[in-house]
C-alpha positions in Angstrom: -3.7 36.9 -22.6 -3.2 33.4 -23.3 0.4 33.2 -21.5 -1.8 34.8 -18.5 -4.0 31.9 -18.6 -1.1 29.3 -18.8 0.3 30.5 -15.8 -3.2 30.5 -13.7 -3.7 26.9 -14.9 -0.2 26.4 -14.1 -0.5 27.8 -10.5 -4.3 25.8 -9.8 -2.5 22.4 -10.5 0.4 23.4 -8.2 -2.0 24.9 -5.5 -4.5 22.0 -6.1 -1.2 19.2 -5.2 0.6 21.4 -2.2 -3.4 21.4 -0.6 -3.3 17.4 -0.9 0.4 17.0 0.6 -0.6 19.7 3.2 -4.2 17.8 4.1 -2.1 14.6 4.2 0.7 16.4 6.7 -1.6 18.1 8.7 -3.5 14.4 9.8 0.0 13.5 11.4 0.5 16.8 12.9 -3.2 17.0 14.6 -2.8 13.6 15.6 0.9 14.3 17.2 -0.1 17.0 18.8 -3.4 15.3 20.3 -1.0 12.5 21.4 1.2 14.6 23.4 4.6 14.3 20.7 7.1 16.6 19.9 6.8 17.9 16.2 10.0 19.5 15.1 9.3 20.4 11.6 6.0 20.9 9.2 7.7 20.7 5.4 5.9 20.8 2.3 8.8 19.8 0.1 12.2 17.9 1.7 15.9 19.2 1.5 16.8 22.6 2.5 14.6 24.9 4.0 13.8 27.9 1.8 11.3 30.0 4.2 8.9 29.8 6.5 8.0 30.7 10.0 7.9 29.0 13.8 5.3 28.4 15.7 4.4 26.5 18.9 7.3 24.8 18.8 7.2 23.3 15.2 9.1 25.0 12.3 6.6 25.3 9.3 8.4 25.6 6.2 8.8 25.1 2.6 11.8 23.2 1.6 13.9 22.7 -1.8 12.6 19.9 -3.4 8.8 19.3 -4.3 8.5 15.9 -3.7 5.8 15.5 -1.6 6.1 16.6 2.3 6.4 15.7 6.0 6.3 15.6 9.8 9.2 15.6 11.7 8.3 13.6 15.0 11.5 12.1 16.4 9.6 10.1 19.0 8.1 8.5 16.3 11.1 7.9 13.8 14.1 10.5 13.9 14.7 11.0 10.2 16.5 14.3 10.4 19.0 14.1 8.2 16.8 11.9 5.6 14.1 15.0 5.4 16.7 17.6 5.4 17.2 19.0 9.2 19.1 17.8 12.1 19.0 14.9 14.1 16.9 15.3 17.6 19.6 16.3 20.1 17.6 15.8 23.5 16.8 12.9 24.9 12.6 12.1 24.3 10.0 10.1 26.3 9.4 6.7 24.4 5.7 6.6 23.3 3.5 3.8 22.8 2.9 1.1 20.1 -0.7 3.1 19.8 0.5 6.4 19.7 3.0 5.3 16.7 0.2 3.3 15.0 -2.6 6.7 15.4 -0.2 9.3 13.8 1.2 7.1 11.2 -2.3 6.4 9.8 -3.5 9.8 10.2 -2.1 11.3 7.3 -4.3 8.8 5.4 -7.3 9.3 7.2 -7.2 13.2 6.5 -6.7 12.4 2.7 -9.6 10.1 2.9 -12.4 12.8 4.9 -10.9 15.4 2.4 -11.6 13.4 -0.9 -15.2 12.5 1.0 -15.6 16.3 1.4 -15.2 16.9 -2.3 -16.7 13.9 -3.3 -20.1 15.5 -1.2 -19.5 18.6 -3.6 -19.4 16.3 -6.7 -22.7 14.6 -5.4 -24.5 17.8 -5.5 -23.4 19.4 -8.8 -22.7 16.0 -10.8 -20.1 15.5 -13.2 -20.7 14.9 -17.0 -18.7 11.3 -18.2 -19.4 9.0 -21.2 -21.8 7.1 -18.9 -23.0 4.6 -21.8 -20.9 1.6 -22.7 -22.6 1.2 -25.9 -20.2 1.0 -28.8 -20.4 3.0 -31.6 -17.3 2.4 -33.6 -15.0 -0.9 -33.9 -12.3 0.0 -36.5 -11.1 -2.8 -38.9 -7.5 -1.9 -38.3 -6.0 0.3 -35.6 -2.1 1.6 -35.3 0.2 -0.6 -32.8 2.1 1.2 -30.2 5.1 0.5 -33.3 3.6 2.9 -35.3 2.3 -0.4 -37.3 -1.5 -0.7 -39.1 -2.7 -4.1 -37.6 -6.3 -5.6 -37.5 -8.1 -4.4 -34.7 -8.5 -7.1 -32.3 -12.6 -5.9 -31.7 -13.3 -6.2 -35.0 -11.7 -10.0 -36.0 -13.6 -11.2 -32.6 -16.8 -9.9 -34.0 -17.4 -6.8 -31.6 -20.2 -4.6 -33.9 -21.4 -1.2 -33.5 -24.6 -1.1 -30.9 -23.1 -3.8 -28.7 -23.1 -2.9 -25.3 -19.9 -3.9 -23.1 -21.3 -5.3 -19.9 -18.2 -6.3 -18.1 -14.2 -7.0 -19.2 -12.8 -10.1 -17.6 -16.2 -10.4 -15.5 -15.4 -7.2 -13.9 -18.6 -5.1 -14.5 -18.1 -2.0 -16.5 -20.1 1.5 -15.3 -18.9 3.8 -17.8 -16.6 4.2 -20.7 -13.3 5.4 -18.5 -14.2 2.2 -16.4 -13.7 0.0 -19.6 -10.6 1.2 -20.8 -8.9 1.4 -17.4 -10.0 -2.3 -17.1 -8.8 -3.5 -20.3 -5.5 -1.7 -20.0 -5.1 -3.2 -16.1 -6.1 -6.3 -17.6 -3.8 -9.2 -16.6 -5.3 -12.0 -19.2 -3.0 -14.0 -21.7 -3.2 -17.1 -23.6 -1.5 -19.9 -23.6 0.6 -18.8 -26.3 1.6 -15.4 -24.5 -0.9 -13.2 -26.1 -2.6 -10.7 -24.0 -6.2 -11.8 -23.8 -9.2 -9.8 -22.6 -13.2 -11.5 -22.8 -15.4 -8.4 -23.9 -19.2 -9.7 -22.3 -21.5 -7.5 -24.4 -25.3 -7.0 -24.6 -26.5 -7.7 -28.3 -30.1 -7.0 -28.8 -32.0 -9.6 -26.1 -29.0 -11.8 -26.0 -25.8 -11.8 -24.1 -22.6 -13.3 -25.3 -19.2 -13.0 -24.7 -16.4 -12.5 -26.6 -12.6 -13.6 -26.7 -10.2 -10.5 -27.7 -6.5 -10.4 -28.0 -5.4 -6.4 -27.6 -2.6 -5.0 -28.6 -0.2 -2.4 -27.3 -1.2 1.5 -28.7 0.6 4.9 -28.2 3.8 5.3 -26.7 2.2 4.4 -23.2 2.0 1.0 -24.8 -1.6 0.3 -23.4 -3.6 -2.7 -24.3 -6.5 -1.9 -26.5 -9.1 -3.6 -29.4 -10.3 -1.0 -31.5 -13.7 0.7 -29.8 -15.0 3.9 -29.6 -18.2 5.1 -27.5 -21.4 6.4 -29.4 -21.2 9.6 -30.5 -24.1 12.4 -31.3 -22.5 13.4 -34.7 -22.3 10.1 -36.3 -18.3 9.8 -35.9 -17.5 13.0 -37.5 -14.1 14.6 -35.5 -14.2 18.0 -34.3 -11.5 20.5 -34.7 -10.4 21.5 -31.4 -6.8 23.0 -31.6 -5.1 23.9 -34.8 -1.0 24.4 -34.6 -0.1 27.8 -36.8 2.5 26.9 -38.5 1.1 23.6 -40.2 -0.4 22.9 -43.4 -4.4 22.7 -41.5 -3.8 26.2 -40.4 -2.5 27.7 -43.1 -5.2 26.1 -45.5 -8.3 28.0 -43.3 -9.6 24.9 -41.0 -11.1 26.5 -37.9 -11.8 25.5 -34.3 -15.4 23.9 -34.0 -14.9 22.5 -37.8 -16.9 19.1 -38.4 -14.3 16.7 -40.1 -16.5 14.6 -42.8 -14.0 12.7 -45.6 -10.9 12.9 -46.7 -10.6 12.8 -50.6 -14.4 11.9 -50.5 -13.8 8.8 -48.3 -15.5 9.3 -44.6 -13.4 9.4 -41.5 -14.0 7.0 -39.5 -11.6 7.0 -37.2 -7.9 8.3 -35.8 -6.6 5.1 -37.1 -8.1 6.1 -40.9 -7.0 9.4 -40.6 -3.3 8.6 -39.9 -3.3 6.2 -42.2 -4.4 8.0 -45.0 -2.1 10.7 -44.6 0.8 8.0 -44.3 -0.5 6.9 -47.7 -0.9 10.2 -49.3 1.8 12.5 -48.1 3.5 14.1 -51.1 0.1 15.3 -52.4 -3.0 17.9 -51.7 -5.7 15.8 -49.9 -9.1 17.2 -50.4 -10.7 18.0 -46.6 -14.7 18.3 -46.4 -15.7 19.7 -43.6 -18.8 20.9 -41.7 -18.9 24.7 -40.8 -22.3 26.3 -39.7 -23.7 23.4 -40.9 -22.7 24.5 -44.3 -20.1 21.6 -46.2 -17.2 23.0 -48.1 -13.5 21.4 -49.2 -10.3 22.2 -48.1 -7.0 21.1 -50.2 -4.3 20.3 -47.3 -0.9 19.0 -48.1 0.4 17.1 -45.6 3.9 17.2 -44.1 6.1 16.3 -41.2 7.0 18.9 -38.4 10.8 18.8 -37.9 10.8 19.1 -34.5 10.4 16.3 -31.7 11.5 13.6 -34.7 8.2 13.0 -36.2 8.4 10.7 -39.1 4.6 10.4 -40.0 2.9 13.1 -42.3 0.1 15.4 -40.0 -1.8 18.4 -40.8 -1.6 19.9 -37.8 -4.9 19.8 -35.7 -5.9 18.0 -32.4 -9.6 16.9 -32.7 -12.3 15.0 -30.3 -15.9 13.5 -30.6 -19.2 14.8 -29.6 -19.5 11.8 -27.4 -23.0 10.8 -25.3 -22.2 12.6 -22.1 -24.8 12.5 -19.2 -24.7 14.6 -15.9 -24.0 11.8 -13.0 -24.7 12.4 -9.3 -22.6 9.5 -7.4 -22.7 9.4 -3.8 -19.4 9.7 -1.8 -19.2 6.4 -1.1 -19.8 4.6 -4.6 -17.2 7.5 -5.7 -14.4 6.6 -2.8 -14.8 3.1 -3.7 -14.3 3.8 -7.4 -11.2 5.5 -6.8 -9.6 3.0 -4.4 -10.6 -0.2 -6.7 -8.8 1.6 -9.6 -5.6 2.1 -7.3 -5.8 -1.3 -6.2 -5.9 -2.7 -10.0 -2.9 -0.5 -11.4 -0.8 -1.6 -8.1 -2.3 -5.4 -8.9 -1.4 -5.3 -12.6 2.2 -3.4 -11.6 3.3 -6.5 -10.0 1.6 -9.0 -12.0 3.9 -10.7 -14.6 0.9 -10.8 -17.0 -0.1 -7.5 -17.5 1.5 -4.8 -19.8 1.6 -2.2 -17.1 4.9 -0.8 -16.1 6.4 1.6 -13.5 7.0 4.0 -16.9 3.1 4.1 -16.8 2.6 5.4 -13.3 2.8 9.6 -12.6 5.4 11.2 -10.5 5.0 15.0 -9.8 5.5 16.2 -13.4 3.0 14.0 -14.3 0.6 14.5 -11.5 0.6 18.4 -12.0 0.4 18.0 -15.9 -2.6 15.9 -15.2 -4.2 18.7 -12.8 -3.6 21.2 -15.5 -5.3 19.4 -17.9 -8.3 19.2 -15.9 -8.3 23.0 -14.8 -8.5 23.9 -18.2 -11.5 21.5 -18.9 -13.6 22.9 -15.4 -13.2 23.2 -11.5 -15.8 20.3 -11.5 -13.4 17.7 -13.1 -10.0 19.8 -11.2 -11.6 19.1 -8.3 -12.4 15.0 -9.1 -9.3 14.6 -10.2 -7.8 16.1 -6.9 -10.3 13.4 -4.9 -9.0 11.1 -6.8 -5.4 11.6 -6.1 -6.0 12.5 -2.1 -7.3 8.9 -2.0 -4.1 7.4 -4.0 -2.1 9.3 -2.0 -3.5 7.7 1.2 -3.5 4.0 0.2 0.0 4.3 -1.8 1.6 6.0 1.8 -0.2 2.9 3.6 2.2 0.4 1.7 4.6 -1.6 3.7 7.4 0.1 2.6 10.3 2.2 4.8 9.7 5.9 4.2 6.1 5.9 3.6 3.5 5.6 6.6 3.0 2.1 6.0 7.0 1.8 7.0 6.7 3.1 10.2 3.7 0.9 10.9 5.2 -2.1 9.7 8.7 -1.2 11.7 6.3 -0.3 14.8 4.5 -3.5 14.4 7.8 -5.2 14.1 9.8 -3.4 17.4 6.0 -4.5 19.1 6.8 -8.5 18.5 10.5 -8.1 19.3 9.2 -6.0 22.6 12.6 -4.0 22.1 13.1 -0.8 19.8 15.0 -1.3 16.5 18.4 -0.4 15.9 18.7 3.8 15.5 21.5 3.2 12.8 19.7 0.0 11.0 16.8 2.2 10.7 18.7 5.0 9.2 20.5 2.9 6.9 16.8 1.4 5.5 15.9 5.1 5.6 18.1 6.6 3.5 18.4 3.4 1.3 14.5 3.9 0.0 14.9 7.3 0.1 17.4 7.0 -2.5 14.9 4.6 -4.3 12.0 6.7 -4.1 13.9 9.5 -5.4 15.4 7.1 -8.5 11.6 6.2 -9.0 10.7 10.0 -9.4 13.3 11.1 -11.3 12.3 7.9 -13.4 8.9 8.1 -14.4 9.4 11.9 -14.3 11.1 11.5 -18.0 8.5 9.4 -19.5 5.9 12.0 -17.5 7.9 14.9 -19.8 7.7 12.5 -22.7 3.9 11.9 -22.3 3.9 16.3 -22.2 6.0 17.0 -25.2 5.6 14.2 -27.7 2.5 14.6 -30.1 -0.3 12.1 -29.0 -0.7 9.3 -31.5 -4.2 8.3 -33.0 -5.9 5.3 -32.1 -8.8 3.9 -30.9 -10.3 2.9 -27.6 -9.1 6.2 -26.7 -11.3 9.1 -25.6 -8.4 11.7 -25.4 -7.8 14.4 -27.9 -5.8 13.1 -31.0 -3.4 15.7 -32.9 -2.7 14.2 -37.1 
């Protein structure tokens, strides 16, 4: 049964990504037909044709490499060898600059329209988010990306439980996810080279601003300062998943148990849990849990799992907190602006030398499908929210003035317009082929890190609302 569920969620993820690509290419195809252009092929994927059908002069196909899709428009840019077909042999009538710009931009327009329709649904049904930005836990220490326990920047700066985060580096914060993303994509850096972020807080009737120096956490090397949002359970985490060959399952821990103490000491954070296991790896630990409102103690001895190159002892369970969630009904324009702002901040951080965001932090097809898979397991609302986010990102990314992308076609069309003559086909083809190879290299590179994210255990940290696995 579980295997069937896994296949179902993977199928939903592939379908969601495929629909998003289809919508984008449909925009190009629709505009091309309306403007009287020739459309040879409509392909989901690149490379050799796997299967498909022909209709109204267009070969609709599924191709071998699932790296996106394309509509072959030889009057816009004859890229037959790049896309996996043949160069167009017939002499075709030229098209106007207006035709080129409209056809090139309509893929992005269709993605935005699709995201808008999804946002209408989300506006109606609402989506549960950690709306509150009130601090629930301030860790005294956190585990950095090197696996070393270091002082928490938030604790050192004087942030307290009960403070409400208003802004990060002057940018207003709307919810906890916005706080995490804004902090991670920050570009502040002090004169001595350390990462720096100014946190504006509401403390009682006062508004204060504290300077923190974020550290990099987890294998993703993302900025964090050591905060968790307020919870409905006084900070006690809830067991979500168990590994059957690990000590926690063998000791009788169950999904739904609430973790209270280790050897009588309250579990205050993921960092505390990981550090305690590391320091007491060679003995049995008394784990106090609450099950059906009854407290009991389970003796569990942590151990190192032999696979994945682990060196730290674990109990072998995943957990999360009962964060205070609210069902919000944001209008479509607010949602789309939020998606676009997230994309803009990420791209800006990517090119800013003061940030800690790198190409490795981006996701390729593997990461996107994994994200869709995770969202599908959470529920259809989270799934379509992520699809809307992907469509906005797909639209904006394709408008970048990079050869092969829609923005590159618009750039070439504009240069040709200014020069008042077409660009040489041989030069165009070399440029396009070069950037296709660069795109393939990029996809392979980020996919390596996507696979690491999927296969390696998550390292417990603060500033994260992800499931942690000690």
